[in-house]
C-alpha positions in Angstrom: -12.5 -6.1 17.3 -13.3 -2.9 15.6 -12.4 -2.2 11.9 -9.0 -0.5 11.3 -10.2 1.6 8.5 -13.5 3.3 7.7 -14.9 4.7 4.4 -17.6 7.3 4.7 -19.4 8.0 1.4 -22.3 10.1 0.4 -23.9 7.4 -1.7 -23.9 3.6 -2.1 -22.2 3.2 -5.5 -19.4 5.6 -4.6 -18.9 3.6 -1.4 -18.7 0.4 -3.4 -16.2 1.6 -6.0 -13.9 2.8 -3.2 -14.3 -0.3 -0.9 -13.4 -2.7 -3.7 -9.9 -1.1 -3.9 -9.3 -2.3 -0.4 -10.5 -5.8 -1.2 -8.0 -5.9 -4.1 -5.2 -5.0 -1.7 -6.1 -7.9 0.6 -8.3 -6.2 3.3 -11.4 -8.0 4.5 -14.0 -5.4 3.6 -17.7 -5.0 4.3 -20.0 -2.5 2.4 -22.9 -1.4 4.4 -25.9 0.3 2.8 -26.5 2.3 5.9 -24.6 4.4 8.4 -22.1 3.7 11.1 -24.5 2.8 13.9 -26.3 0.2 11.8 -23.1 -1.2 10.3 -21.2 -1.5 13.7 -24.1 -3.2 15.4 -24.6 -5.9 12.7 -23.0 -9.4 12.9 -21.8 -9.2 9.3 -19.0 -6.8 10.3 -17.4 -9.0 13.0 -13.7 -9.3 12.2 -13.9 -6.9 9.3 -10.8 -4.7 8.7 -12.3 -2.2 6.4 -15.9 -0.8 6.9 -17.6 1.2 4.2 -20.7 3.2 5.4 -23.1 5.2 3.4 -24.6 8.5 4.6 -27.0 8.9 1.7 -26.4 12.6 2.0 -25.6 13.8 -1.6 -29.0 15.4 -2.1 -29.2 17.0 1.4 -28.7 20.6 2.3 -25.2 21.6 3.5 -26.3 21.8 7.2 -28.1 18.4 7.1 -25.2 16.7 5.2 -22.7 18.0 7.6 -24.7 16.8 10.6 -25.1 13.2 9.3 -21.4 13.0 8.3 -20.3 14.4 11.7 -22.4 11.9 13.5 -21.0 9.0 11.5 -17.4 10.0 11.9 -17.8 10.5 15.6 -19.4 7.0 15.9 -16.5 5.4 14.0 -14.0 7.4 16.0 -15.6 6.1 19.2 -15.3 2.6 17.9 -11.5 3.1 17.7 -11.2 3.1 13.9 -7.7 4.4 13.3 -7.9 5.5 9.7 -10.7 7.3 7.8 -11.3 7.8 4.1 -13.9 10.3 3.1 -15.3 9.4 -0.3 -16.7 12.2 -2.3 -18.1 12.5 -5.8 -15.5 12.6 -8.6 -17.4 15.5 -10.2 -17.8 17.6 -7.0 -21.6 17.0 -6.7 -23.3 17.2 -3.3 -22.6 19.3 -0.2 -18.9 19.0 -1.0 -17.4 21.6 1.4 -19.9 20.9 4.3 -19.2 17.2 4.3 -15.4 17.6 4.2 -15.4 20.2 7.0 -17.6 18.1 9.1 -15.5 15.0 8.7 -12.3 16.8 9.4 -13.6 18.5 12.6 -15.1 15.2 13.9 -12.0 13.2 13.2 -9.8 15.3 15.5 -8.4 18.8 16.3 -5.1 18.3 14.5 -6.6 16.6 11.4 -5.4 17.6 8.0 -7.9 16.9 5.2 -6.0 16.1 2.0 -8.3 16.4 -1.0 -7.9 14.9 -4.4 -10.9 13.6 -6.3 -8.7 12.7 -9.4 -9.4 9.3 -11.0 -7.3 9.3 -14.2 -8.7 5.9 -15.3 -12.1 7.5 -15.6 -10.9 10.8 -17.1 -10.9 12.8 -13.9 -7.7 14.9 -13.2 -6.9 17.8 -10.9 -4.5 20.3 -12.5 -3.7 23.8 -11.0 -6.5 23.1 -8.5 -9.1 22.7 -11.3 -11.1 19.4 -11.7 -11.2 18.3 -15.3 -13.4 15.6 -16.8 -12.0 14.2 -20.1 -10.1 17.4 -20.5 -12.9 19.9 -19.8 -13.4 21.8 -16.5 -16.2 20.1 -14.6 -18.4 23.2 -14.9 -18.4 22.7 -18.7 -19.8 19.2 -18.4 -23.2 17.8 -17.5 -22.4 18.0 -13.8 -23.0 21.7 -14.1 -26.7 21.1 -15.0 -27.3 18.2 -12.6 -31.0 18.6 -11.6 -30.3 18.0 -7.9 -26.7 19.0 -7.1 -25.4 21.2 -9.9 -21.7 21.9 -9.8 -20.9 25.7 -10.0 -17.1 25.8 -9.3 -14.3 23.9 -11.0 -11.4 25.3 -8.9 -11.6 23.2 -5.8 -9.5 25.5 -3.5 -12.0 28.3 -4.3 -14.9 25.9 -3.6 -13.4 25.0 -0.2 -11.7 28.2 0.6 -8.5 26.3 1.3 -4.9 25.9 0.4 -3.6 24.3 -2.8 -0.4 22.2 -3.4 0.4 22.1 -7.0 2.3 19.4 -8.9 6.1 20.0 -8.7 8.8 18.4 -10.7 11.1 16.2 -8.7 8.6 15.8 -5.9 9.0 12.7 -3.7 6.4 11.4 -1.2 8.7 12.9 1.5 8.8 16.4 0.0 5.1 16.3 -0.9 4.1 15.3 2.6 6.1 18.2 4.0 4.5 20.7 1.6 1.0 19.4 2.7 2.0 19.6 6.4 2.9 23.3 5.9 -0.2 24.1 3.9 -2.9 24.1 6.6 -5.7 21.9 7.9 -7.5 21.6 4.4 -5.4 21.0 1.3 -6.1 20.3 -2.3 -3.5 18.4 -4.2 -3.1 18.1 -7.9 -2.9 14.7 -9.6 -3.1 14.1 -13.4 -1.7 10.6 -13.6 -1.7 7.3 -11.6 2.0 8.1 -10.6 0.8 11.4 -9.1 -1.8 9.5 -7.1 0.8 6.9 -6.0 3.1 9.6 -4.7 0.3 11.4 -3.0 -0.9 8.1 -1.3 2.6 7.5 0.0 2.8 11.1 1.3 -0.5 10.5 3.1 1.1 7.4 4.6 3.9 9.5 5.9 1.5 12.0 7.4 0.1 9.2 9.6 -3.3 8.9 11.3 -3.7 12.7 11.5 -4.2 12.8 7.6 -7.8 12.5 6.4 -7.6 11.6 2.7 -10.6 12.8 0.7 -11.2 11.6 -2.8 -12.9 9.2 -5.2 -12.0 5.6 -6.2 -8.8 6.9 -7.8 -6.9 7.8 -4.7 -8.2 4.7 -2.9 -6.3 2.4 -5.3 -2.8 3.3 -4.1 -3.9 4.2 -0.6 -5.3 0.8 0.2 -1.9 -0.6 -0.7 0.0 2.1 1.3 -2.1 1.4 4.4 -1.6 -2.3 4.1 2.1 -1.9 4.7 2.0 1.1 7.0 2.5 -1.0 10.2 5.2 -3.3 8.9 8.4 -3.1 10.8 10.0 -6.4 9.6 12.3 -7.0 6.6 11.6 -8.7 3.4 14.2 -11.4 2.7 15.4 -11.8 -1.0 17.4 -14.8 -2.1 19.1 -14.7 -5.5 21.0 -17.9 -6.4 20.7 -17.7 -10.2 23.9 -16.8 -12.2 21.8 -15.6 -15.1 22.7 -12.0 -16.3 19.0 -10.9 -16.0 18.9 -12.0 -12.3 22.2 -10.2 -11.6 20.8 -7.1 -13.1 17.7 -7.4 -11.1 19.7 -7.9 -7.9 21.7 -4.7 -8.8 18.5 -2.8 -9.2 17.3 -4.0 -5.7 20.6 -3.1 -4.2 20.4 0.4 -5.7 16.9 0.8 -4.1 18.5 0.5 -0.7 18.6 -3.3 0.1 21.0 -4.5 2.7 23.1 -6.9 0.6 25.0 -9.9 2.0 27.2 -11.7 -0.5 29.5 -14.5 0.8 32.7 -15.5 -1.1 32.9 -18.8 -3.0 35.4 -20.0 -0.4 33.0 -19.2 2.5 30.3 -21.2 0.8 32.6 -24.2 0.2 33.8 -24.7 3.7 31.6 -25.5 6.8 33.6 -23.6 9.4 34.1 -20.6 7.1 30.4 -20.5 6.3 29.4 -20.5 10.0 32.0 -17.9 10.8 30.6 -15.6 8.1 26.9 -16.3 8.4 26.1 -16.6 12.2 27.3 -13.1 13.3 25.1 -11.6 10.6 22.0 -13.6 11.8 22.7 -12.6 15.5 23.2 -8.9 14.5 20.0 -8.9 12.5 17.9 -10.5 15.3 19.1 -8.0 17.7 18.5 -5.0 15.5 16.4 -5.9 12.4 16.2 -3.3 9.7 13.0 -1.2 10.0 10.9 -2.2 7.1 14.0 -2.8 5.1 15.0 -5.4 2.6 17.8 -8.0 3.1 19.3 -9.4 -0.2 21.2 -12.7 0.0 23.1 -12.7 -3.3 25.2 -15.8 -4.4 28.6 -14.7 -5.7 29.5 -14.9 -9.3 32.0 -17.5 -10.6 32.8 -21.1 -9.9 35.1 -22.9 -7.4 36.1 -26.5 -7.8 34.2 -28.8 -5.4 31.4 -26.2 -4.9 28.2 -27.1 -6.8 25.0 -25.0 -7.4 23.0 -27.3 -5.0 25.3 -26.5 -2.1 25.1 -22.8 -2.8 21.3 -23.0 -2.9 21.1 -25.1 0.4 23.4 -22.7 2.2 21.5 -19.6 1.2 18.1 -21.2 1.6 18.9 -22.2 5.2 20.3 -18.8 6.0 17.1 -17.2 4.6 15.1 -19.4 7.0 17.2 -18.4 9.9 16.7 -14.7 9.1 13.0 -15.2 8.7 12.7 -16.9 12.1 14.9 -14.3 13.8 13.3 -11.2 12.4 9.7 -12.4 11.9 10.1 -11.3 8.3 7.3 -9.7 6.3 7.9 -11.9 3.4 10.5 -13.8 1.1 11.3 -13.5 -2.5 13.4 -16.2 -4.1 15.0 -16.1 -7.6 16.3 -19.2 -9.3 14.6 -22.6 -9.1 17.1 -24.3 -6.8 17.2 -21.4 -4.5 13.4 -21.1 -4.2 13.1 -24.8 -3.5 15.8 -24.6 -0.8 14.2 -21.7 1.0 10.9 -23.6 1.0 12.5 -26.8 2.2 14.4 -25.0 5.0 11.1 -23.4 6.2 9.4 -26.8 6.1 6.7 -25.5 3.7 4.6 -28.0 1.8 3.7 -25.5 -1.0 2.3 -22.0 -1.8 -1.3 -20.8 -1.8 -1.3 -18.5 -4.8 -3.2 -15.2 -4.5 -1.9 -12.9 -7.3 1.0 -12.0 -9.7 3.7 -9.4 -9.3 3.8 -9.5 -13.2 3.1 -12.1 -15.7 4.9 -15.3 -14.7 5.9 -14.1 -11.3 3.4 -15.5 -8.8 2.7 -14.1 -5.3 1.3 -16.3 -2.6 1.6 -17.5 1.0 3.4 -20.5 2.4 1.4 -23.5 3.5 2.7 -25.7 6.3 6.0 -25.5 8.2 7.5 -22.9 10.6 6.4 -19.9 8.4 2.9 -20.8 7.3 1.1 -17.9 5.9 4.4 -16.0 5.0 4.0 -14.0 1.8 6.3 -15.4 -0.9 7.2 -14.6 -4.4 9.2 -17.0 -6.7 10.8 -16.2 -10.0 12.9 -18.0 -12.6 16.4 -16.6 -12.8 16.3 -15.4 -16.4 12.9 -14.0 -16.3 11.4 -10.6 -15.6 12.1 -6.9 -16.1 15.1 -5.3 -14.4 12.9 -3.9 -11.6 11.0 -7.1 -10.9 12.7 -7.7 -7.5 11.9 -4.2 -6.4 8.3 -4.7 -7.6 8.1 -8.1 -5.8 9.2 -6.5 -2.4 6.7 -3.8 -3.0 3.9 -6.4 -3.8 4.6 -8.1 -0.4 4.5 -4.7 1.4 1.5 -3.4 -0.4 -1.0 -6.1 0.4 -2.7 -7.1 3.6 -1.7 -10.7 4.5 -3.2 -12.6 7.5 -0.9 -15.0 9.4 
């Protein structure tokens, strides 16, 4: 099996700082010290999802750098790699234009190179098309006097002779993707913050496989997460059984984000026949036409009813969640409230959770062990705990990580 994603970098350290972002997003990743031919023929890359190769071309002439990049990209394309990330120096050193042009041309005739070497965490930002390093244009820094590859131009569109998409208030991933699509085959995009890079990564995701992202480690951080969820077409099921006001506010925030919300009445929960009449048509409808990459929220009603205890509510919703997960081959499950979380796991026959990360402090992310849904991503959370957007973030955490089942 060939890698799904390839990273082509002009030096080893840059290849490494980009590849590690994919590791953090759950991708199995191999960093090669050589080029594509060597990496693809070695046993170490068997079953690898992300392959980072190094062209060692930073100090080469523009013609030689273009040739080696073109050969590597063509080899990766022939190996059926579906997505490519062109790693460039975050201070524009090397045969910057030659390598980007060669990669774009080798990747395919309709390729759009989307360029943003910003890395705000290390002081690199792109504003009005100019690359700044700690607030100074890059030509005012030591990169301008580099003894091997001095940088002579700070305005990236001028350096590349290409279009520029400036930051715009109110931009969404969708509007940004459309502006990039209209701009041409080589486009520089501004980004001064991590939020800007997140929006750009999601725009690149919307552009699909014809997009060739070009950047440093900064853009790779959100893009590794976006690509992890790019092929998901199954819902995340969220179960909220807690009556705590914090949990209700969190459910409201998730509903406002577009979740398909199912809330039975107290009477429907209390009576077997009424419960079946309410729940089964929903399961059947969902199994026939599951929401595309959507979120299904099972929300316990507020209030109390004589003869209806919290354990019954949790058992009903937990069993319903298990049915939905089986019917739709769900991408993951989020459970809020101790009774509800336990009921979901019991209904799925799970023995426990293999922990892998946190959504935020005190909100663990893991995969189910044992049972009918072994390997299913799961987030559990106490009812009265977490910020108002924690359920939105929990769903995003499941979508933005590569899980193997």
